[in-house]
Residue frames as qw, qx, qy, qz and C-alpha x, y, z in Angstrom:
[[0.008, -0.886, -0.464, -0.008, 0.01, 0.00, 0.04],
 [0.077, -0.987, 0.092, 0.111, 2.77, 2.47, 0.80],
 [0.576, 0.660, -0.443, 0.190, 5.83, 0.88, -0.64],
 [0.804, -0.187, -0.368, 0.428, 8.82, 0.16, 1.66],
 [0.005, -0.779, 0.151, -0.608, 8.87, 3.19, 3.90],
 [0.424, 0.055, -0.703, 0.569, 10.71, 2.90, 7.16],
 [0.238, -0.125, 0.312, -0.911, 8.34, 5.37, 8.87],
 [0.752, -0.117, -0.256, -0.596, 5.49, 3.00, 8.19],
 [0.414, 0.124, -0.872, 0.229, 7.16, 0.19, 10.24],
 [0.606, -0.613, -0.443, -0.246, 4.63, -0.97, 12.96],
 [0.239, -0.769, 0.344, -0.484, 5.32, 0.66, 16.44],
 [0.897, -0.410, 0.139, -0.087, 5.60, -2.80, 18.07],
 [0.862, 0.227, -0.106, 0.440, 9.10, -3.23, 16.37],
 [0.516, -0.505, -0.091, 0.686, 10.35, -0.01, 17.99],
 [0.105, 0.811, -0.047, -0.574, 11.54, 3.26, 16.66],
 [0.800, 0.573, 0.168, 0.050, 11.81, 3.15, 12.83],
 [0.275, 0.881, -0.367, 0.114, 15.09, 5.13, 12.73],
 [0.451, -0.565, 0.685, -0.090, 16.80, 2.75, 15.17],
 [0.841, 0.159, 0.516, -0.020, 15.76, -0.23, 13.08],
 [0.617, 0.784, -0.039, 0.055, 16.89, 1.52, 9.86],
 [0.028, -0.838, 0.534, -0.106, 20.28, 2.31, 11.30],
 [0.666, -0.314, 0.671, -0.089, 20.68, -1.29, 12.55],
 [0.836, 0.375, 0.400, 0.029, 19.68, -2.82, 9.28],
 [0.428, 0.886, -0.172, 0.055, 21.81, -0.37, 7.30],
 [0.240, -0.716, 0.654, -0.053, 24.85, -1.18, 9.46],
 [0.759, -0.083, 0.645, -0.004, 24.32, -4.97, 9.15],
 [0.778, 0.599, 0.189, 0.027, 24.12, -4.58, 5.26],
 [0.234, 0.902, -0.356, 0.071, 27.30, -2.58, 5.13],
 [0.382, -0.555, 0.730, -0.114, 29.20, -5.14, 7.40],
 [0.471, 0.229, -0.790, -0.319, 27.89, -8.10, 5.23],
 [0.300, -0.017, 0.831, -0.468, 25.89, -9.66, 8.27],
 [0.708, 0.335, 0.220, -0.581, 22.65, -9.84, 6.17],
 [0.597, 0.506, -0.556, -0.281, 24.51, -11.55, 3.29],
 [0.116, 0.289, -0.926, 0.215, 26.15, -14.12, 5.56],
 [0.445, 0.085, 0.692, -0.562, 22.85, -14.90, 7.43],
 [0.740, 0.409, 0.069, -0.530, 20.78, -15.33, 4.27],
 [0.488, 0.475, -0.722, -0.124, 23.49, -17.40, 2.53],
 [0.033, -0.209, 0.919, -0.332, 23.56, -19.75, 5.62],
 [0.592, 0.257, 0.471, -0.601, 19.72, -19.98, 5.77],
 [0.706, 0.494, -0.272, -0.428, 19.79, -20.94, 2.02],
 [0.306, 0.470, -0.827, 0.021, 22.52, -23.41, 2.39],
 [0.181, -0.001, 0.896, -0.405, 20.75, -25.29, 5.29],
 [0.202, -0.305, -0.756, -0.543, 17.55, -25.11, 3.18],
 [0.031, -0.464, -0.650, 0.601, 15.63, -23.28, 5.90],
 [0.376, 0.726, 0.188, -0.545, 14.58, -20.68, 3.34],
 [0.519, 0.248, 0.581, 0.576, 14.59, -20.49, -0.48],
 [0.091, 0.637, 0.010, -0.766, 14.59, -17.24, -2.35],
 [0.464, 0.421, 0.669, 0.401, 12.94, -16.87, -5.74],
 [0.060, 0.367, -0.068, -0.926, 12.96, -13.59, -7.87],
 [0.370, 0.557, 0.744, 0.004, 9.62, -13.13, -9.35],
 [0.228, 0.936, 0.251, 0.091, 9.87, -9.50, -10.32],
 [0.562, -0.060, 0.060, 0.823, 12.63, -7.20, -11.42],
 [0.032, 0.939, 0.314, -0.138, 12.20, -3.51, -10.98],
 [0.582, 0.119, 0.106, 0.797, 14.13, -0.95, -12.82],
 [0.042, -0.927, -0.305, 0.213, 14.09, 2.78, -12.12],
 [0.331, 0.927, -0.125, 0.123, 16.12, 5.90, -13.01],
 [0.373, -0.754, 0.538, 0.050, 19.04, 4.78, -10.90],
 [0.693, -0.150, 0.687, 0.159, 19.47, 1.66, -12.98],
 [0.525, 0.449, 0.564, 0.453, 18.64, 2.54, -16.57],
 [0.100, -0.391, 0.107, 0.909, 18.99, 5.60, -18.67],
 [0.440, 0.665, 0.602, -0.037, 16.12, 7.13, -20.78],
 [0.383, 0.471, 0.300, 0.736, 16.02, 9.63, -23.58],
 [0.100, -0.167, -0.339, 0.920, 15.87, 13.21, -22.28],
 [0.373, -0.162, -0.353, -0.843, 12.61, 13.73, -24.23],
 [0.587, -0.340, -0.728, -0.101, 11.04, 10.88, -22.04],
 [0.385, -0.213, -0.576, 0.689, 11.84, 12.88, -18.81],
 [0.051, -0.839, -0.503, 0.200, 9.44, 15.63, -19.39],
 [0.145, 0.989, 0.021, 0.007, 10.26, 19.36, -19.44],
 [0.591, 0.538, -0.327, 0.504, 13.80, 20.58, -20.09],
 [0.684, -0.578, -0.232, 0.380, 16.04, 20.81, -16.94],
 [0.071, 0.984, -0.113, 0.114, 17.77, 24.07, -16.14],
 [0.352, -0.720, 0.598, 0.033, 20.81, 22.35, -14.70],
 [0.655, 0.388, -0.635, -0.130, 23.04, 19.64, -16.40],
 [0.941, -0.328, -0.046, -0.066, 23.59, 16.29, -14.82],
 [0.006, 0.771, -0.631, 0.086, 27.00, 15.68, -13.26],
 [0.992, -0.036, 0.121, -0.021, 27.58, 12.06, -14.11],
 [0.402, -0.676, 0.541, 0.298, 31.17, 10.96, -13.98],
 [0.687, 0.494, -0.439, -0.303, 30.87, 8.56, -17.03],
 [0.311, 0.262, -0.893, 0.191, 32.49, 5.89, -14.74],
 [0.717, -0.409, -0.402, -0.396, 29.96, 3.53, -13.24],
 [0.694, -0.200, -0.509, 0.469, 32.40, 2.51, -10.44],
 [0.197, 0.129, -0.248, 0.940, 33.01, 6.04, -9.50],
 [0.468, -0.395, -0.204, -0.764, 29.08, 6.69, -9.34],
 [0.265, -0.240, 0.770, -0.529, 28.83, 3.91, -6.85],
 [0.014, -0.248, -0.965, -0.085, 26.31, 1.22, -6.30],
 [0.324, -0.552, -0.470, -0.608, 22.52, 1.89, -6.44],
 [0.172, -0.435, 0.405, -0.786, 21.10, 3.42, -3.26],
 [0.795, -0.344, -0.432, -0.251, 19.58, 0.15, -1.86],
 [0.469, -0.670, 0.493, -0.297, 20.26, -0.76, 1.71],
 [0.378, -0.279, 0.883, 0.017, 20.49, -4.44, 1.00],
 [0.714, 0.335, -0.322, -0.524, 19.64, -6.72, -1.92],
 [0.800, -0.220, 0.541, -0.136, 19.30, -10.49, -1.19],
 [0.292, 0.478, -0.742, -0.367, 21.41, -12.81, -3.38],
 [0.955, 0.027, 0.067, -0.289, 20.01, -16.17, -4.51],
 [0.194, -0.527, 0.816, 0.135, 22.51, -18.99, -4.25],
 [0.455, 0.041, 0.889, 0.034, 22.49, -22.31, -6.13]]
């Protein structure tokens, strides 16, 4: 109904900002990757990708498709590695 908004997290889980910071830290440290890899290896869970979503952070469109002309130019480096990874907190990986 509202996408994946941290502020919409049910109150019973605690302060949304605390949970966000914790999950973000675990994602940066690789804790989530290790946990989900182990769960898949032990066949406790299985992940299946049904939907792939692409937005403006993952594909480019023709400028005419973006609507009105922009007054400022985009500052893209031209180097995907220098631009960094997409702004996801964590993306699960399917093994096997």
